[in-house]
C-alpha positions as CSV (number, residue, x, y, z in Angstrom):
1,M,14.2,19.5,-10.5
2,Q,11.2,17.5,-11.8
3,Q,8.1,18.3,-9.2
4,K,7.3,15.0,-7.3
5,L,3.9,13.3,-7.7
6,I,3.2,11.5,-4.5
7,V,-0.2,10.9,-3.9
8,T,-1.2,11.0,0.3
9,D,-3.9,10.1,2.7
10,Q,-5.0,9.1,5.7
11,I,-7.8,8.3,8.5
12,K,-8.5,7.4,11.6
13,I,-9.6,4.3,12.6
14,T,-11.2,3.2,16.1
15,A,-9.2,0.0,16.2
16,P,-5.7,-0.8,17.7
17,A,-2.9,-0.5,15.4
18,E,-2.8,-4.7,15.8
19,K,-6.3,-4.9,14.2
20,V,-5.2,-2.4,11.3
21,W,-2.2,-4.6,10.9
22,E,-4.0,-7.6,10.3
23,V,-5.8,-5.8,7.8
24,L,-3.0,-4.7,5.8
25,T,-0.8,-8.0,6.0
26,N,-3.4,-11.1,6.8
27,P,-4.5,-12.0,2.9
28,F,-8.3,-12.5,4.2
29,Y,-8.5,-9.2,4.8
30,M,-6.3,-8.1,1.7
31,R,-8.4,-9.3,-0.6
32,Q,-11.3,-7.6,1.0
33,W,-9.8,-4.1,0.0
34,E,-7.4,-4.9,-3.0
35,E,-7.6,-6.8,-5.7
36,M,-4.9,-9.9,-5.6
37,P,-3.0,-12.2,-8.1
38,E,-5.0,-15.3,-8.4
39,N,-2.0,-16.8,-7.4
40,F,-0.9,-15.0,-4.4
41,G,-1.4,-17.6,-1.6
42,D,-2.4,-17.2,2.3
43,A,0.7,-15.9,4.1
44,H,0.8,-12.9,5.7
45,L,2.7,-10.9,4.4
46,Q,6.6,-10.5,5.9
47,P,9.9,-8.6,4.6
48,G,10.8,-9.9,1.2
49,S,7.0,-10.8,0.5
50,I,6.4,-10.4,-3.3
51,I,2.7,-9.5,-4.7
52,E,3.1,-9.8,-8.4
53,W,0.4,-9.1,-11.6
54,E,2.3,-10.7,-14.0
55,G,3.4,-8.2,-17.2
56,F,2.0,-5.1,-15.5
57,S,3.7,-4.9,-11.8
58,R,5.7,-6.7,-8.8
59,L,5.3,-5.2,-5.2
60,T,8.0,-6.1,-2.5
61,V,7.7,-6.0,1.1
62,T,11.0,-3.6,1.7
63,D,10.2,-2.3,5.2
64,F,8.2,-4.1,8.1
65,E,7.4,-2.7,11.3
66,P,5.1,-5.1,12.7
67,G,2.2,-2.4,13.9
68,K,3.9,0.8,13.0
69,K,5.3,0.5,9.2
70,L,4.7,-1.4,6.1
71,V,6.9,-0.3,2.6
72,L,5.6,-2.4,-0.8
73,D,8.6,-1.2,-3.1
74,V,6.5,-1.0,-6.7
75,Y,8.5,-2.4,-9.8
76,L,6.8,-1.6,-13.2
77,P,8.0,-4.2,-16.2
78,T,5.8,-2.6,-18.8
79,V,7.6,0.9,-18.1
80,E,10.8,1.8,-20.5
81,L,13.2,2.9,-17.5
82,A,15.3,0.9,-15.5
83,P,14.1,0.2,-11.9
84,A,16.7,2.7,-10.4
85,A,15.6,5.3,-12.8
86,Y,12.0,5.4,-10.4
87,D,11.4,4.9,-6.8
88,V,7.3,4.1,-6.6
89,S,6.4,2.5,-3.5
90,Y,2.7,2.1,-1.2
91,L,4.0,3.5,2.6
92,F,1.6,2.3,5.4
93,E,2.1,3.9,8.6
94,L,0.2,3.6,11.9
95,D,0.0,5.6,14.7
96,E,-1.8,4.2,17.7
97,K,-3.0,6.8,20.4
98,D,-5.5,5.6,23.2
99,G,-7.4,2.9,21.7
100,S,-7.7,4.8,17.9
101,T,-5.3,3.9,15.1
102,Q,-4.1,7.1,12.4
103,L,-3.7,5.4,9.1
104,N,-1.4,7.3,7.1
105,L,-0.8,6.0,3.3
106,T,1.9,7.4,0.9
107,I,1.9,6.3,-2.6
108,G,4.7,7.3,-5.0
109,D,6.7,9.3,-6.5
110,F,5.1,9.0,-9.6
111,A,7.4,12.1,-11.7
112,P,9.6,9.9,-13.3
113,L,7.7,7.4,-14.9
114,P,6.0,8.2,-18.6
115,N,2.0,8.8,-17.9
116,A,3.1,9.9,-14.9
117,Q,-0.3,11.8,-14.1
118,G,-2.2,9.0,-15.3
119,Y,-0.6,6.9,-12.2
120,Y,-0.9,9.6,-9.8
121,D,-4.5,10.3,-10.9
122,M,-5.2,6.3,-10.5
123,S,-3.7,6.5,-7.2
124,V,-5.3,9.8,-5.6
125,T,-8.9,7.2,-6.1
126,F,-7.5,4.3,-5.4
127,A,-6.2,5.5,-1.8
128,A,-9.4,7.4,-1.2
129,N,-10.9,4.4,-1.3
130,V,-8.5,1.7,0.0
131,T,-8.4,3.8,3.3
132,Q,-12.1,3.9,3.9
133,K,-12.2,-0.1,3.0
134,I,-9.0,-0.5,5.6
135,K,-11.1,1.2,8.2
136,S,-14.2,-0.8,7.9
137,L,-12.2,-3.9,7.7
138,A,-10.5,-2.8,11.1
139,E,-13.3,-1.5,13.0
140,A,-14.6,-4.8,12.4
141,I,-12.6,-7.5,13.7
142,V,-14.1,-8.6,17.1
């Protein structure tokens, strides 16, 4: 059996889940923690929303529980594998307790992909940076 390559990161945010959710789903904030495609609009993410970096990747919102869970499935058109041969996603989970929110981010599984280690290494750095940015943004919302 192939070893899984899954990135996990977590951070405690001193803000309610509602504010963290706003940072995760509102393009105004998303643009501050992720480089968004130029043609991405201003509508909040919702089930079925698509974020596409043409020719590179497409993310589709496949699970959406406001204030709790957001899943973006990844399609990589440049990878010479059928989409069914890999299951890569971004999973954001929120757990609010006493006015603070634990954000858990899981990215992967990269193991089936060519250059899997490269995707994994890039995502480790991405996860560490993004959780810090999301924390700062959510804690600054008045």
